[in-house]
Structure formats: structure tokens, C-alpha cells
N, CA, C and O of each residue as an XYZ file, in Angstrom:
624
protein
N     100.646    102.889    123.612
C     100.904    101.993    122.499
C      99.572    101.456    121.969
O      98.681    101.091    122.736
N      99.460    101.417    120.644
C      98.215    100.962    120.040
C      98.138     99.441    120.016
O      99.154     98.754    119.906
N      96.922     98.932    120.121
C      96.694     97.495    120.030
C      96.805     97.065    118.563
O      96.745     97.910    117.669
N      96.967     95.763    118.306
C      96.989     95.296    116.921
C      95.744     95.713    116.135
O      95.851     96.124    114.979
N      94.572     95.610    116.750
C      93.342     96.014    116.053
C      93.373     97.493    115.698
O      92.961     97.876    114.603
N      93.854     98.324    116.608
C      93.950     99.760    116.335
C      94.952    100.041    115.221
O      94.717    100.901    114.371
N      96.062     99.320    115.226
C      97.058     99.514    114.170
C      96.493     99.127    112.807
O      96.677     99.850    111.828
N      95.810     97.998    112.744
C      95.223     97.582    111.462
C      94.181     98.600    111.008
O      94.103     98.913    109.820
N      93.389     99.113    111.927
C      92.417    100.153    111.554
C      93.132    101.397    111.042
O      92.667    102.037    110.099
N      94.257    101.743    111.657
C      95.039    102.894    111.179
C      95.577    102.622    109.780
O      95.555    103.510    108.928
N      96.060    101.408    109.532
C      96.541    101.062    108.189
C      95.410    101.171    107.169
O      95.616    101.658    106.058
N      94.227    100.722    107.546
C      93.073    100.808    106.639
C      92.694    102.253    106.342
O      92.275    102.570    105.228
N      92.836    103.126    107.326
C      92.450    104.534    107.172
C      93.514    105.367    106.455
O      93.238    106.474    105.991
N      94.721    104.830    106.371
C      95.828    105.583    105.782
C      95.661    105.736    104.279
O      95.216    104.822    103.585
N      96.027    106.911    103.799
C      96.136    107.161    102.360
C      97.599    106.983    101.996
O      98.474    107.618    102.584
N      97.859    106.126    101.037
C      99.218    105.810    100.608
C      99.474    106.591     99.328
O      99.080    106.166     98.241
N     100.134    107.736     99.463
C     100.272    108.696     98.378
C     101.662    108.594     97.752
O     102.677    108.601     98.449
N     101.684    108.500     96.427
C     102.942    108.452     95.683
C     103.022    109.649     94.745
O     102.014    110.097     94.199
N     104.226    110.153     94.569
C     104.446    111.284     93.657
C     105.074    110.759     92.371
O     106.166    110.189     92.378
N     104.364    110.965     91.273
C     104.845    110.538     89.957
C     105.895    111.515     89.440
O     105.990    112.635     89.941
N     106.691    111.108     88.442
C     107.733    111.998     87.908
C     107.208    113.352     87.426
O     107.951    114.333     87.425
N     105.945    113.418     87.021
C     105.339    114.670     86.566
C     104.978    115.590     87.725
O     104.610    116.744     87.504
N     105.080    115.095     88.965
C     104.677    115.863     90.138
C     103.262    115.537     90.580
O     102.851    115.908     91.679
N     102.518    114.847     89.734
C     101.164    114.424     90.080
C     101.224    113.444     91.247
O     102.139    112.626     91.338
N     100.263    113.535     92.115
C     100.177    112.602     93.241
C      99.008    111.657     93.021
O      97.947    112.056     92.541
N      99.220    110.405     93.378
C      98.173    109.396     93.263
C      98.107    108.637     94.582
O      99.115    108.459     95.265
N      96.916    108.200     94.921
C      96.691    107.591     96.229
C      96.200    106.152     96.096
O      95.270    105.856     95.345
N      96.853    105.271     96.846
C      96.369    103.908     97.048
C      95.627    103.871     98.373
O      96.029    104.523     99.338
N      94.546    103.110     98.417
C      93.799    102.890     99.648
C      93.474    101.410     99.749
O      93.105    100.776     98.760
N      93.612    100.865    100.945
C      93.320     99.450    101.160
C      91.864     99.179    100.784
O      90.953     99.883    101.220
N      91.665     98.146     99.966
C      90.326     97.740     99.549
C      89.821     98.434     98.304
O      88.714     98.152     97.845
N      90.610     99.335     97.750
C      90.184    100.096     96.568
C      91.021     99.705     95.359
O      92.137     99.207     95.508
N      90.482     99.932     94.149
C      91.279     99.696     92.941
C      92.462    100.660     92.854
O      92.461    101.726     93.469
N      93.451    100.270     92.091
C      94.624    101.114     91.849
C      94.225    102.224     90.884
O      93.605    101.943     89.858
N      94.559    103.474     91.182
C      94.236    104.566     90.253
C      94.873    104.328     88.882
O      95.986    103.811     88.787
N      94.165    104.706     87.834
C      94.618    104.475     86.457
C      96.008    105.050     86.216
O      96.813    104.434     85.519
N      96.302    106.215     86.779
C      97.607    106.834     86.557
C      98.734    105.955     87.100
O      99.821    105.929     86.522
N      98.494    105.235     88.201
C      99.500    104.319     88.732
C      99.570    103.039     87.911
O     100.641    102.448     87.770
N      98.441    102.610     87.371
C      98.455    101.450     86.471
C      99.307    101.761     85.244
O     100.084    100.922     84.788
N      99.157    102.961     84.718
C      99.952    103.372     83.547
C     101.427    103.424     83.902
O     102.272    102.965     83.134
N     101.738    103.982     85.063
C     103.138    104.051     85.488
C     103.724    102.652     85.646
O     104.862    102.406     85.243
N     102.963    101.747     86.222
C     103.448    100.386     86.468
C     103.658     99.618     85.173
O     104.575     98.803     85.076
N     102.812     99.873     84.172
C     102.912     99.105     82.933
C     102.750     97.627     83.217
O     101.729     97.194     83.753
N     103.749     96.864     82.861
C     103.718     95.413     83.103
C     104.454     95.015     84.377
O     104.628     93.829     84.657
N     104.881     96.006     85.142
C     105.687     95.743     86.343
C     104.823     95.633     87.591
O     104.752     96.564     88.393
N     104.170     94.489     87.747
C     103.340     94.242     88.919
C     104.014     93.195     89.775
O     104.789     92.404     89.238
N     103.779     93.138     91.027
C     102.835     93.927     91.800
C     103.381     95.316     92.123
O     104.558     95.610     91.914
N     102.492     96.152     92.635
C     102.884     97.421     93.238
C     102.932     97.190     94.747
O     102.040     96.566     95.321
N     103.984     97.701     95.373
C     104.168     97.522     96.810
C     104.465     98.889     97.423
O     105.350     99.605     96.955
N     103.736     99.240     98.450
C     103.984    100.466     99.202
C     104.665    100.045    100.489
O     104.074     99.349    101.315
N     105.922    100.471    100.662
C     106.724     99.983    101.784
C     107.565    101.117    102.359
O     107.942    102.055    101.656
N     107.846    101.009    103.640
C     108.672    101.986    104.346
C     109.745    101.256    105.140
O     109.622    100.072    105.451
N     110.790    101.990    105.454
C     111.817    101.480    106.365
C     111.704    102.142    107.732
O     112.441    101.798    108.657
N     110.789    103.082    107.859
C     110.657    103.898    109.074
C     109.906    103.161    110.184
O     109.083    102.279    109.939
N     110.224    103.559    111.398
C     109.454    103.170    112.581
C     109.134    101.680    112.649
O     107.963    101.303    112.638
N     110.164    100.822    112.719
C     109.926     99.377    112.734
C     109.004     98.954    113.871
O     109.099     99.452    114.992
N     108.110     98.021    113.549
C     107.140     97.492    114.519
C     106.307     98.615    115.143
O     105.854     98.509    116.283
N     106.112     99.705    114.365
C     105.319    100.864    114.792
C     105.876    101.550    116.039
O     105.131    102.141    116.820
N     107.181    101.464    116.214
C     107.856    102.187    117.291
C     108.542    103.402    116.667
O     109.419    103.260    115.815
N     108.139    104.589    117.096
C     108.659    105.810    116.509
C     110.152    105.958    116.775
O     110.621    105.800    117.902
N     110.885    106.266    115.710
C     112.321    106.512    115.788
C     112.586    107.986    115.516
O     111.746    108.668    114.929
N     113.748    108.484    115.939
C     114.113    109.858    115.597
C     114.197    110.026    114.071
O     114.507    109.080    113.348
N     113.920    111.230    113.607
C     113.892    111.518    112.162
C     115.191    111.116    111.474
O     115.154    110.546    110.383
N     116.334    111.396    112.084
C     117.615    111.056    111.466
C     117.757    109.550    111.273
O     118.231    109.093    110.233
N     117.351    108.792    112.264
C     117.431    107.335    112.142
C     116.509    106.824    111.033
O     116.894    105.940    110.267
N     115.290    107.376    110.943
C     114.384    106.986    109.858
C     114.968    107.355    108.496
O     114.869    106.567    107.555
N     115.579    108.548    108.369
C     116.201    108.935    107.089
C     117.308    107.956    106.707
O     117.414    107.559    105.547
N     118.127    107.570    107.677
C     119.198    106.617    107.387
C     118.640    105.262    106.960
O     119.190    104.620    106.065
N     117.568    104.830    107.584
C     116.936    103.561    107.207
C     116.387    103.646    105.783
O     116.502    102.694    105.011
N     115.784    104.798    105.434
C     115.246    104.967    104.082
C     116.378    104.994    103.050
O     116.224    104.450    101.956
N     117.508    105.618    103.384
C     118.667    105.617    102.472
C     119.148    104.185    102.219
O     119.501    103.827    101.095
N     119.157    103.392    103.257
C     119.558    101.989    103.098
C     118.577    101.259    102.181
O     118.988    100.472    101.329
N     117.291    101.519    102.357
C     116.292    100.886    101.492
C     116.458    101.344    100.043
O     116.370    100.528     99.126
N     116.695    102.628     99.828
C     116.930    103.144     98.467
C     118.090    102.408     97.823
O     117.999    101.983     96.671
N     119.179    102.257     98.561
C     120.360    101.581     98.016
C     120.029    100.145     97.616
O     120.479     99.677     96.571
N     119.257     99.453     98.426
C     118.878     98.072     98.103
C     118.014     98.022     96.837
O     118.221     97.174     95.970
N     117.060     98.925     96.743
C     116.190     98.945     95.564
C     116.982     99.327     94.316
O     116.815     98.718     93.259
N     117.845    100.339     94.440
C     118.646    100.777     93.296
C     119.621     99.699     92.832
O     119.879     99.555     91.637
N     120.151     98.955     93.775
C     121.086     97.872     93.458
C     120.452     96.854     92.503
O     121.143     96.244     91.688
N     119.148     96.682     92.614
C     118.433     95.711     91.784
C     117.647     96.372     90.656
O     116.878     95.705     89.964
N     117.833     97.676     90.467
C     117.168     98.388     89.377
C     115.657     98.428     89.499
O     114.954     98.441     88.489
N     115.153     98.446     90.714
C     113.709     98.430     90.952
C     113.144     99.841     90.769
O     113.692    100.812     91.292
N     112.051     99.941     90.024
C     111.371    101.232     89.836
C     110.639    101.615     91.107
O     109.999    100.785     91.753
N     110.749    102.905     91.457
C     110.116    103.358     92.695
C     109.693    104.805     92.562
O     110.240    105.569     91.767
N     108.713    105.156     93.356
C     108.253    106.530     93.510
C     108.325    106.870     94.990
O     108.050    106.025     95.841
N     108.689    108.095     95.291
C     108.658    108.549     96.670
C     107.206    108.623     97.115
O     106.334    109.056     96.362
N     106.962    108.205     98.323
C     105.595    108.204     98.826
C     105.528    108.656    100.265
O     106.541    108.869    100.930
N     104.309    108.793    100.718
C     104.059    109.116    102.121
C     102.736    108.467    102.529
O     101.748    108.521    101.795
N     102.738    107.865    103.692
C     101.502    107.369    104.276
C     100.989    108.423    105.233
O     101.747    108.963    106.039
N      99.707    108.714    105.145
C      99.136    109.722    106.047
C      97.679    109.396    106.309
O      96.974    108.871    105.447
N      97.252    109.713    107.502
C      95.851    109.541    107.867
C      95.193    110.915    107.787
O      95.678    111.865    108.402
N      94.098    111.035    107.040
C      93.440    112.340    106.923
C      93.108    112.941    108.296
O      92.677    112.242    109.213
N      93.318    114.224    108.402
C      92.994    114.999    109.605
C      93.850    114.631    110.811
O      93.487    114.929    111.948
N      94.993    113.980    110.563
C      95.944    113.698    111.635
C      97.316    114.195    111.200
O      97.577    114.342    110.006
N      98.178    114.449    112.149
C      99.503    114.985    111.824
C     100.504    113.907    111.420
O     101.548    114.226    110.852
N     100.210    112.640    111.701
C     101.151    111.562    111.408
C     101.418    111.445    109.919
O     100.496    111.493    109.105
N     102.692    111.290    109.571
C     103.150    111.055    108.201
C     104.315    110.070    108.272
O     105.099    110.095    109.220
N     104.426    109.197    107.256
C     105.573    108.297    107.212
C     106.062    108.196    105.775
O     105.317    107.817    104.871
N     107.323    108.543    105.587
C     107.939    108.456    104.269
C     108.007    106.998    103.837
O     108.312    106.110    104.633
N     107.716    106.772    102.563
C     107.649    105.417    102.028
C     108.035    105.443    100.557
O     108.366    106.490    100.001
N     107.987    104.278     99.945
C     108.161    104.149     98.499
C     107.029    103.313     97.930
O     106.552    102.368     98.558
N     106.612    103.680     96.732
C     105.771    102.804     95.933
C     106.711    102.152     94.941
O     107.382    102.832     94.164
N     106.757    100.838     94.970
C     107.710    100.066     94.189
C     106.954     99.220     93.173
O     105.928     98.622     93.496
N     107.466     99.172     91.941
C     106.820     98.389     90.882
C     107.691     97.199     90.502
O     108.895     97.339     90.285
N     107.067     96.028     90.426
C     107.733     94.850     89.889
C     108.598     94.082     90.858
O     109.365     93.215     90.440
N     108.498     94.374     92.135
C     109.233     93.622     93.140
C     108.456     92.334     93.403
O     107.256     92.382     93.675
N     109.122     91.195     93.326
C     108.416     89.938     93.564
C     107.852     89.921     94.983
O     108.336     90.636     95.860
N     106.838     89.109     95.197
C     106.240     88.997     96.516
C     107.276     88.517     97.533
O     107.326     89.015     98.658
N     108.086     87.565     97.138
C     109.144     87.069     98.034
C     110.109     88.194     98.405
O     110.470     88.338     99.573
N     110.528     88.991     97.423
C     111.450     90.099     97.687
C     110.778     91.180     98.534
O     111.418     91.768     99.406
N     109.497     91.444     98.287
C     108.766     92.432     99.091
C     108.675     91.963    100.544
O     108.870     92.749    101.471
N     108.378     90.678    100.733
C     108.315     90.129    102.094
C     109.673     90.248    102.777
O     109.752     90.653    103.937
N     110.731     89.898    102.069
C     112.080     89.969    102.646
C     112.436     91.393    103.046
O     112.999     91.615    104.117
N     112.110     92.360    102.191
C     112.400     93.761    102.460
C     111.618     94.247    103.683
O     112.178     94.893    104.568
N     110.336     93.934    103.724
C     109.508     94.356    104.853
C     110.004     93.744    106.164
O     110.071     94.427    107.186
N     110.346     92.478    106.131
C     110.826     91.801    107.336
C     112.183     92.368    107.756
O     112.418     92.601    108.941
N     113.068     92.588    106.795
C     114.387     93.154    107.106
C     114.266     94.493    107.826
O     115.033     94.781    108.745
N     113.304     95.308    107.408
C     113.143     96.636    107.994
C     112.101     96.670    109.121
O     111.702     97.743    109.575
N     111.671     95.489    109.562
C     110.832     95.395    110.748
C     109.428     95.943    110.603
O     108.857     96.454    111.566
N     108.867     95.842    109.410
C     107.540     96.406    109.183
C     106.446     95.428    109.615
O     106.566     94.218    109.423
N     105.383     95.975    110.198
C     104.218     95.163    110.551
C     103.467     94.722    109.310
O     102.908     93.626    109.265
N     103.457     95.586    108.301
C     102.643     95.336    107.105
C     103.153     96.181    105.944
O     103.874     97.161    106.132
N     102.760     95.774    104.741
C     102.947     96.571    103.533
C     101.588     96.657    102.847
O     100.655     95.932    103.192
N     101.496     97.543    101.884
C     100.298     97.622    101.057
C     100.681     97.027     99.708
O     101.707     97.386     99.129
N      99.848     96.114     99.213
C     100.163     95.350     98.016
C      99.010     95.405     97.027
O      97.854     95.176     97.382
N      99.344     95.709     95.791
C      98.378     95.610     94.698
C      98.961     94.621     93.700
O      99.849     94.969     92.921
N      98.465     93.391     93.724
C      98.954     92.355     92.817
C      98.434     92.574     91.407
O      99.031     92.109     90.435
N      97.318     93.285     91.301
C      96.705     93.624     90.018
C      95.850     94.880     90.237
O      95.615     95.272     91.379
N      95.391     95.504     89.165
C      94.727     96.803     89.314
C      93.412     96.821     90.085
O      92.989     97.883     90.542
N      92.764     95.691     90.240
C      91.417     95.698     90.820
C      91.361     95.944     92.314
O      90.344     96.414     92.823
N      92.447     95.633     93.036
C      92.353     95.814     94.481
C      93.719     96.022     95.113
O      94.753     95.597     94.598
N      93.671     96.692     96.247
C      94.843     96.963     97.066
C      94.583     96.322     98.416
O      93.524     96.507     99.017
N      95.571     95.561     98.886
C      95.378     94.822    100.132
C      96.498     95.109    101.123
O      97.584     95.549    100.745
N      96.221     94.858    102.371
C      97.205     94.974    103.425
C      97.823     93.589    103.624
O      97.107     92.611    103.837
N      99.140     93.509    103.555
C      99.852     92.249    103.779
C     100.524     92.353    105.141
O     101.457     93.136    105.323
N     100.047     91.560    106.096
C     100.459     91.678    107.496
C     101.492     90.606    107.832
O     101.340     89.437    107.479
N     102.553     91.041    108.529
C     103.654     90.149    108.909
C     103.605     89.723    110.364
O     104.461     88.957    110.803
N     102.647     90.189    111.108
C     102.532     89.859    112.531
C     101.480     88.769    112.695
O     100.334     89.049    113.045
N     101.874     87.536    112.443
C     100.911     86.437    112.485
C     100.290     86.223    113.865
O      99.218     85.626    113.976
N     100.953     86.704    114.913
C     100.359     86.595    116.240
C      99.107     87.467    116.369
O      98.360     87.339    117.338
N      98.880     88.346    115.402
C      97.684     89.191    115.410
C      96.457     88.463    114.872
O      95.336     88.937    115.057
N      96.641     87.336    114.217
C      95.518     86.646    113.550
C      94.327     86.405    114.454
O      93.182     86.574    114.034
N      94.581     86.016    115.676
C      93.470     85.709    116.575
C      92.792     86.975    117.107
O      91.718     86.900    117.705
N      93.412     88.123    116.892
C      92.884     89.383    117.406
C      92.124     90.193    116.359
O      91.423     91.149    116.690
N      92.267     89.810    115.116
C      91.700     90.598    114.024
C      90.821     89.703    113.164
O      91.222     88.601    112.791
N      89.634     90.175    112.855
C      88.731     89.419    111.994
C      89.357     89.220    110.619
O      90.014     90.115    110.087
N      89.146     88.048    110.058
C      89.593     87.805    108.684
C      88.729     88.607    107.731
O      87.519     88.730    107.921
N      89.343     89.133    106.738
C      88.605     89.870    105.709
C      89.382     89.804    104.415
O      90.571     89.486    104.398
N      88.699     90.105    103.342
C      89.269     89.964    102.018
C      90.444     90.906    101.774
O      91.310     90.591    100.959
N      90.503     92.045    102.448
C      91.548     93.029    102.177
C      92.788     92.878    103.043
O      93.668     93.739    103.030
N      92.863     91.772    103.804
C      94.074     91.486    104.587
C      94.651     90.166    104.098
O      93.943     89.169    103.957
N      95.967     90.185    103.840
C      96.705     88.981    103.478
C      97.647     88.670    104.642
O      98.353     89.553    105.130
N      97.653     87.440    105.072
C      98.556     87.027    106.134
C      99.723     86.285    105.522
O      99.555     85.546    104.552
N     100.899     86.476    106.080
C     102.082     85.765    105.609
C     102.262     84.508    106.431
O     101.573     84.308    107.431
N     103.158     83.686    106.025
C     103.408     82.445    106.733
C     104.420     82.562    107.841
O     104.601     81.620    108.613
N     105.104     83.730    107.944
C     106.220     83.841    108.898
C     105.941     84.623    110.117
O     106.815     84.769    110.971
């Protein structure tokens, strides 16, 4: 099992890739600006949130269980008419992949609720085009991880 510091480093190293309706892929990276193509897709619907329902608390689940969790998340997003793109988180040169969504226009409160409901340690958040940050829900990690500009801590 990875330590909190190792998990945060993995989140930082992950490429958060979304597939646009044209088939083009665009990548979000923690600490980097949002690619122009994703800014265009988002329009006025900010923030952008990269979120998954898979592997809660970084505990690997069987593929079928992760698919069912993602279907539940799709239904919740569709129920509220939220714009989304299919995505995948992946670390270069590693086999790990996690199905996710890039969501546009979900309020921060709703994004937090969704992440907490699905047991996620963190989401990737771009409140505006200039930067992408990691929003961490494991406040017990605060004393283990250095504070930095690209990490947002929640209150819960």
C-alpha cells in the first residue's frame, strides 16, 4: 500500500486525458494551464473537474465493480444535465489506468459531494484556465505532505 506522500506524487505525475467529441484527446496536468482546446470546450462552464468513481480510497476494485460505480456516476451527472467527457488518468510508462470524467460547470460544492460520495482521495480541479490543482479530501494527510500552491485542502 502506498503512503499518502507516494499517492500525492502519483497524482502529480498522472496525465488526466479527456476525449473530446471530435476524438481529439487533451491532457490536464497538475500545476499546468488548461489546454486551449479544453478551454474552448468548457466555454463559460467553469470549473473543470476531473473525477472518477473507481477504486475508492485508492483500493483497487474488480473491473465490473468499477464499471458499475462509473455507471452510477454517469446517471448522477446526466440527471443534472452536466457536460462531461470520458477520460482516463494514467501515469506515463506505467500500466495503471483509471477511467474518469472531465466535467464542466459542476459547482465546487457539488464536485466535493460527488468525490466524497464515491470515496475519492482527490480530484483535479481547474477553476480557471491558468492552472490545474489537486483538491485533496484526506485532511489527515496535511501533516505528512508539504503545503504547495498546486494542492487545495478541503475542510472535511
